[in-house]
N, C-alpha and C positions, 0 to 999 in steps of 0.2 A: 433401494436407492434413497439416499438421504434427502431431507427437505432442503429447498434452496433458501439461503440467507438473503441473497440479493437477486432481484429479477429486473432486467431491463426489457421493456416492451416497446418495440418499434420506435426508438428515439430518433427524432429528426432535429437538426440544428443548422440554420443557415446564417451567414453574415452577408447581408445584401444579396447579390446574385450567386454567391458561393455557397453551395450546399456541402457542409463539412461533415455532418453525421447523417447517414441515409438509412433509416429504418433498422437501427441496430437493436437486435434482441440477443440476450445471453443471460445465463444465470450462474451463480456461484453457490455451491452446495456446502453444507456443514462439513468442516474439517478438511476440505480439499484446497489444493493450490490450483487456481485457474489463471493461466498466463494470457495476457493480451499483448500481441505483437503486431508489427506492421512496419513497412518502409517509412522513411521520413516523409512527412506530409500526409500520412494515412488518416489523421484525425484523432489520434490517441489522446493528445493533450486536451482537446475539446471534450472528448468522451469522459475522461477522468474528471474534468471540472463539473460535468453534469452528474456524475456519480457522487462526487463530494458535496454537491449543493452550491458550488460557486457559480454555475451557469444553469439556467432553466431551459429545458428543451422546448422547441417550438411545438412539438407534438410528441405523443408517447408518454409512458409512465415509468417511474422508478419505484420499485417496491423493496422495502428493507424489513426483514423479519415479519413479512406478511402485511405490512402497512404501506399504504401509498404515501411516499415522502417527496413526491415530485415538486411540491410547492414549499418544502422546508429548506432552510438555508444550512450553511456549513455547521454552525454551532448546534443547531437542533439535531442534525444527523449525528454529530459527535456524541451528544448526550444519549442518543438511542443505542450507541455502541459501534459507530463507524469510526475506526481509527485510521489515521493516514500518516505515512512517512513520505516526506516530500523529496523531490529530486534535488532541491537546494536545501542545505542544512538549516534547521530552524532552532538549534540549541542556543542558549545564552552563554557566550564564551567566558564572561566574567563570573558565572556561577559554577560551583562544583558540580560534578556528575550527580551527586545525591540531591543537591538543591534543584537541578533541572527536573529530575524525576518527581521531587516533592511538589514543585509548581504544577506539573501535569496532574498529579494525584489530587491536589487541592482544587484545581480548575474543574476536574471531572465531578467533584462533589458538590459543585455549585457555590462554594465559598468565594470570597473576593480574593483577588490576586495578592493583596497586602497581608493576607493571613498566612502565607506560606511559611514565613520564618518562625512564628510561634508554633505552627503546626509541626515543625521538625522536632519539637520537644514532646510531641505525642508519640508514645512508644509504638502504638499500633500502626500509625501512618509511616513512621520511620522504618519499621520492619517491612511494611508493604513496599516501600521504595527500595530498600536493600534487596528484597526478594526479586524485584524486577531487574535490578542490576545484576544479581547473581544469575538469573536466567539467560542474560546476554553476555556473561563472562566478564563483567566490569566491576564486580563487588570490591576487588582490591584497588580499584581506581576511583572509588566513590568520593574521596577527598580531593581528587585532582580537579583543577579548573578545566571546564569543557574546552576552553581555547587552547589548552596544552595537550589535548588528546590527538592522536593520529586520526587521519580522515576516516579510516575504517572503524575506529573506536567511536567516533562521533556518530557514524551511521548506526552502530549498535546502541549508542545512547538514545538516539531518536526512537529506536525500536522499543527500548525499555520505557520511554516516556509514553508510548502508545499502550504497551502491555499493562502498565500500572493502572490504566483506566478500564481494564477488563473488557476489551473490545469483542464484539461478536463477528466483526469482519475487519481485516487489515487491508487497506489499500496501499500497496507499496509502489510508489512512482519512481521507477528507475533507481532502485537502491544501490546498484553497482556503479552508478555514475561517479567517475573520478577516483575509483579505487584501483590500486595496483593488483597484480596477480595474487600475491599473498593475502592482501586484505580481502580481495574478492572471494578467495577460497574460504577464509574464515567466516565471512558473512554468509556464504552459501551454506556452510555447515551449520551455522546458527539457525538459518531459516529451515533447514532440514529437520532440526531438532524440534521445531514448532509444528511440523506437519501433523495433522490430526487433532491438534489442540485448539486451533482457531482457523476459521475460513480466511483464505488469502486470495486477493486479486492482485496479481503481479504484473506490472507494466515494465518491460525490460527489453533492452537491445541485445544484451549478451546472450547469445543463443545457447552456449554451453550451460549457463545457469538455468535458462528456461527449461531445457530438456532434462536437466537433473532434478528440478524441483516440481515441474508441473504434472498434475494428474490429467488436466485437459488444457487445450490451447485454443484460443480464438484468434484468427488472423484478420486484421482490419486492413482493407485496401480501398483507397479513395472514399473513405468514410463509411464503407459498407462491410458487413461480415462476409468474407470470402469462404471461410471454412471454420468449423469448430469440431474438435475431435481429440482423440488420444494422441500423445506425442508421436508415436510411431506412424500413425496415419497422416498427421500433419507434415511430418518430415518428408514423406514421399509424395505429397500432393503436388501435381504439376503446376497448379496456379500459384502455390506458395513458392515453388522453385523459380518460376518466372519473375515473381515480385521481388525476390531477394537476389536475383542473378547479379553477381559481381558485388553484392553487399554483404551477404552472410553465407559462407560456404557450408555452415553447419546445418542449414535448412535444406 
């Protein structure tokens, strides 16, 4: 069994009297796709924020690559190799696809934001950015403005912006949000092509995507882990069926 890249150890988070995360423990192993699912209001957004470093848990620990990162913020975790693709697009529409990836590459190197344009003249960095775009199928669109790309292409661009930083773990926060059927299928195929190359924690509502991609699935209900297991075990779990009754027939 491969070593875990990410380990969550009994995380608790409350907002006033509302306990949103309740003793959550899970791990993501090297090269696997671990999906996190749950009904609306299950606490997924709060848990993702704790993984990314935007929120600090009230108790428990977050370990990344064997290091306790519980008290580190978003930028520090990103420098360690935690990449994130947001539910809401964060590309710069007035930059080309290549420029967006170059900005991400320069940021990961620790250089200042203002250095990205001169950096594009660096052959090695440009080649690195182009390689990331090729991995997501956008190399032919590298000169197009990000604002002119289709929604699914922008999602792929965000993925390239994470990949160029050589992440050890990709945190994908509802990557299928807003995509049509064709775009979603292309994005799913893209994520399938990355399986085994980088550990992925996938937070997603689209159950067809989850069951195609995931090696393991954790189900969050009322802020607590209801079940973790292989897709076929989770699919038939009666607790999961009740939680999704009338919401997702695929579970």
